[in-house]
C-alpha positions as CSV (number, residue, x, y, z in Angstrom):
1,X,-72.4,145.3,-137.2
2,X,-71.7,141.3,-135.8
3,X,-73.2,140.5,-132.5
4,X,-70.1,138.4,-132.0
5,X,-68.2,141.3,-131.9
6,X,-70.0,143.8,-129.7
7,X,-69.6,143.8,-125.8
8,X,-73.1,143.5,-123.8
9,X,-73.2,147.2,-123.3
10,X,-72.8,147.6,-126.9
11,X,-75.8,145.3,-127.3
12,X,-77.8,147.1,-125.3
13,X,-77.2,150.4,-126.7
14,X,-78.1,148.6,-130.1
15,X,-81.3,147.0,-128.9
16,X,-82.0,150.4,-127.2
17,X,-82.3,152.0,-130.6
18,X,-83.2,149.2,-133.1
19,X,-84.8,145.9,-133.4
20,X,-83.2,143.9,-136.4
21,X,-81.1,141.0,-136.4
22,X,-79.8,139.2,-139.8
23,X,-79.0,135.6,-139.1
24,X,-77.7,132.7,-141.6
25,X,-78.5,129.5,-141.7
26,X,-76.9,126.8,-143.6
27,X,-75.6,123.5,-143.7
28,X,-72.8,120.7,-143.7
29,X,-73.9,118.4,-147.0
30,X,-73.0,116.8,-150.3
31,X,-73.0,118.9,-153.0
32,X,-71.5,116.6,-155.7
33,X,-68.3,115.4,-156.1
34,X,-66.5,118.9,-156.7
35,X,-68.0,121.0,-154.3
36,X,-67.1,121.5,-150.5
37,X,-69.7,120.2,-148.1
38,X,-70.1,123.4,-146.6
39,X,-71.2,125.1,-149.8
40,X,-74.7,126.2,-148.1
41,X,-72.6,127.8,-145.4
42,X,-69.6,129.6,-147.1
43,X,-72.2,131.6,-149.4
44,X,-74.6,132.8,-147.1
45,X,-71.5,134.1,-144.9
46,X,-70.0,135.4,-148.1
47,X,-73.2,137.5,-148.9
48,X,-73.4,138.6,-145.0
49,X,-69.7,140.2,-145.2
50,X,-70.9,142.0,-148.1
51,X,-73.9,143.7,-146.9
52,X,-72.3,144.4,-143.5
53,X,-70.9,147.7,-144.7
54,X,-74.1,148.5,-146.5
55,X,-77.0,147.9,-143.7
56,X,-76.9,149.0,-139.6
57,X,-78.7,146.1,-139.1
58,X,-77.0,143.7,-136.5
59,X,-75.2,140.1,-138.2
60,X,-75.6,137.6,-135.9
61,X,-73.4,134.3,-136.4
62,X,-74.4,131.9,-138.8
63,X,-76.0,128.3,-137.9
64,X,-73.8,126.0,-140.3
65,X,-75.9,122.7,-139.6
66,X,-79.1,122.4,-141.2
67,X,-82.1,119.7,-142.0
68,X,-80.5,117.4,-144.5
69,X,-81.7,113.9,-144.1
70,X,-81.6,113.3,-147.6
71,X,-78.0,113.7,-148.3
72,X,-76.7,111.6,-145.0
73,X,-75.7,109.0,-146.6
74,X,-72.8,110.7,-148.2
75,X,-69.8,110.9,-146.1
76,X,-69.3,114.0,-143.9
77,X,-72.7,115.3,-144.1
78,X,-74.2,116.7,-141.0
79,X,-77.8,116.5,-140.5
80,X,-79.6,117.9,-137.6
81,X,-83.1,117.3,-139.1
82,X,-86.5,119.7,-139.3
83,X,-87.3,119.1,-135.5
84,X,-83.8,119.6,-134.2
85,X,-82.9,123.2,-136.3
86,X,-86.5,124.6,-135.2
87,X,-85.6,124.1,-132.0
88,X,-82.3,126.0,-132.4
89,X,-83.5,128.5,-134.1
90,X,-86.4,129.2,-132.3
91,X,-84.4,129.3,-129.0
92,X,-81.7,131.9,-130.7
93,X,-84.9,134.2,-132.1
94,X,-85.8,134.0,-128.4
95,X,-83.2,135.1,-126.8
96,X,-82.6,138.1,-129.2
97,X,-86.5,138.9,-128.9
98,X,-85.9,139.1,-125.2
99,X,-83.6,141.5,-125.7
100,X,-85.5,143.7,-128.3
101,X,-85.0,141.9,-131.7
102,X,-88.4,142.1,-133.2
103,X,-87.4,141.9,-137.1
104,X,-85.6,138.8,-138.2
105,X,-84.1,138.3,-141.6
106,X,-82.9,135.0,-142.2
107,X,-80.7,134.5,-144.8
108,X,-81.1,130.6,-145.8
109,X,-78.7,128.4,-147.6
110,X,-80.2,125.2,-148.3
111,X,-84.0,123.9,-149.0
112,X,-84.1,121.6,-146.3
113,X,-84.2,124.2,-143.8
114,X,-87.6,126.2,-145.2
115,X,-89.7,124.5,-143.0
116,X,-88.4,125.0,-139.7
117,X,-87.5,128.6,-140.4
118,X,-91.0,129.2,-141.8
119,X,-92.2,127.6,-138.1
120,X,-90.2,129.8,-136.0
121,X,-91.7,133.0,-138.3
122,X,-95.2,131.6,-137.7
123,X,-94.3,131.9,-133.9
124,X,-92.5,135.1,-134.3
125,X,-95.7,137.2,-135.7
126,X,-97.9,135.9,-132.5
127,X,-95.5,137.8,-130.3
128,X,-95.4,140.8,-132.8
129,X,-92.7,140.3,-134.8
130,X,-91.6,139.7,-138.1
131,X,-89.5,137.1,-139.9
132,X,-88.6,137.8,-143.3
133,X,-87.2,134.2,-145.1
134,X,-84.4,135.0,-147.5
135,X,-83.4,131.8,-149.7
136,X,-80.3,133.2,-151.5
137,X,-80.8,130.7,-154.6
138,X,-84.2,131.6,-155.2
139,X,-84.0,135.1,-154.8
140,X,-81.0,135.0,-157.6
141,X,-83.6,133.2,-159.9
142,X,-86.0,136.1,-159.2
143,X,-83.4,138.8,-159.8
144,X,-82.1,137.1,-163.4
145,X,-83.6,133.5,-164.8
146,X,-80.5,133.0,-166.5
147,X,-79.2,131.9,-162.9
148,X,-81.8,129.3,-162.5
149,X,-80.2,126.0,-160.9
150,X,-80.7,122.9,-159.0
151,X,-78.5,121.0,-156.2
152,X,-74.9,121.6,-156.6
153,X,-74.8,122.5,-160.3
154,X,-74.1,125.7,-162.2
155,X,-75.7,128.3,-160.1
156,X,-73.8,127.0,-156.8
157,X,-70.8,126.2,-158.7
158,X,-71.0,129.7,-160.3
159,X,-71.5,131.6,-156.7
160,X,-68.7,129.1,-155.1
161,X,-66.4,130.0,-157.8
162,X,-66.8,133.4,-157.6
163,X,-66.0,133.3,-153.9
164,X,-62.9,131.0,-153.8
165,X,-61.9,129.0,-157.4
166,X,-59.7,126.8,-155.1
167,X,-62.8,125.4,-153.2
168,X,-64.0,123.4,-156.6
169,X,-62.1,120.5,-157.8
170,X,-61.9,120.9,-161.0
171,X,-61.1,117.2,-162.0
172,X,-64.6,116.3,-161.0
173,X,-66.5,119.3,-162.5
174,X,-67.6,117.5,-165.8
175,X,-68.3,114.1,-163.6
176,X,-72.2,113.2,-165.0
177,X,-74.9,112.8,-162.6
178,X,-77.8,110.5,-164.3
179,X,-80.7,109.4,-162.2
180,X,-81.8,106.2,-161.3
181,X,-85.8,106.1,-162.5
182,X,-87.9,104.5,-160.6
183,X,-89.0,102.5,-163.5
184,X,-88.9,102.4,-167.9
185,X,-92.7,104.5,-167.3
186,X,-91.8,106.9,-163.8
187,X,-88.9,108.5,-164.2
188,X,-86.8,110.4,-161.6
189,X,-87.1,113.9,-161.9
190,X,-85.1,115.6,-159.5
191,X,-85.0,115.6,-155.6
192,X,-87.9,113.9,-154.2
193,X,-90.3,114.0,-157.2
194,X,-90.5,111.6,-160.3
195,X,-92.4,112.3,-163.6
196,X,-95.2,110.2,-165.0
197,X,-97.1,111.0,-168.4
198,X,-96.1,114.6,-168.0
199,X,-97.5,114.7,-164.2
200,X,-94.8,115.3,-161.1
201,X,-95.1,113.2,-158.1
202,X,-93.7,113.7,-155.2
203,X,-91.9,110.4,-154.3
204,X,-89.2,110.8,-151.4
205,X,-85.7,108.8,-151.5
206,X,-82.8,109.4,-150.4
207,X,-80.3,111.1,-153.0
208,X,-77.7,108.3,-152.9
209,X,-80.5,106.1,-153.9
210,X,-80.7,109.0,-157.3
211,X,-77.0,109.3,-158.1
212,X,-73.6,108.2,-157.0
213,X,-72.6,112.1,-157.5
214,X,-74.6,114.0,-155.5
215,X,-75.8,116.9,-157.7
216,X,-79.2,117.6,-159.4
217,X,-80.2,119.7,-161.4
218,X,-80.6,120.6,-165.4
219,X,-77.8,123.2,-164.9
220,X,-74.3,121.2,-165.3
221,X,-71.7,122.5,-162.7
222,X,-69.3,123.0,-165.9
223,X,-71.5,125.6,-167.1
224,X,-70.7,127.7,-164.0
225,X,-67.9,130.8,-164.3
226,X,-66.0,132.8,-161.8
227,X,-67.5,135.7,-163.6
228,X,-71.5,134.5,-163.5
229,X,-70.5,134.1,-159.1
230,X,-69.5,137.4,-159.0
231,X,-72.0,139.1,-160.7
232,X,-74.7,137.3,-159.1
233,X,-73.2,137.4,-155.5
234,X,-73.0,141.2,-156.2
235,X,-76.4,141.6,-157.4
236,X,-77.8,139.3,-154.6
237,X,-76.0,141.1,-151.7
238,X,-77.4,144.4,-153.1
239,X,-80.6,143.2,-153.2
240,X,-80.8,142.0,-149.7
241,X,-79.1,145.4,-148.3
242,X,-82.3,147.1,-150.0
243,X,-84.4,144.8,-148.6
244,X,-83.4,144.9,-145.4
245,X,-84.0,148.8,-145.5
246,X,-87.6,148.7,-147.0
247,X,-88.3,145.6,-144.3
248,X,-86.9,148.4,-141.4
249,X,-90.1,150.3,-142.7
250,X,-92.6,148.4,-141.9
251,X,-95.5,148.9,-139.4
252,X,-95.2,146.1,-137.0
253,X,-98.3,146.5,-135.2
254,X,-100.6,146.2,-138.4
255,X,-98.5,144.0,-140.6
256,X,-98.5,141.2,-137.0
257,X,-102.1,142.0,-136.4
258,X,-104.6,138.8,-137.2
259,X,-107.9,139.9,-138.3
């Protein structure tokens, strides 16, 4: 059931009997030379479409833009920043709360969104509601550690292949993404991190100063397959639908009570 497709009387009837809403949050950002800018929105939207027939929860329109400051130097990336994303999501959830929503399931496609989403969740709890944040790529790791991946690497590439192989530029799939170290002693170790004598140190740097490609991670995009993507997406959507059913049984008064 889609909020955007309901009339207002239908929405009124839904909230008279139900209190669960599902909201996708994505981004428009670089995912390497081989992947579409909308990867972090395309994947949650696909998962939402897949769960629509598996749950009675109301699916709200996806927020397609996110907080992605570190990727802003790559053409096409659109960054709301964490504060504006928080304000938008807080207002959306506040309006849905006003109509009767008390259980908010956020299906997130981008790691940079987490801080803003969690901030909204803390505020909702103080109003007697709960927010559950499902970061699909982390969820997939837990479902099958073999699916673990980085930014724009094999995991995300497999997901896009599983949705629409035409969206992956095969001519760029084997491009390397060597990271620029800080020095001979201090090595780059993924986004916003470096490693010195075996210890990881936080060193925030914009991604364009780390790599000319835009994907980062141990899982090379060339390892991705359409079959991997289809299996991962199917397992993820099944889990999301199952989680929503369990989340709808939570005693909100007890869960939100502050000792």
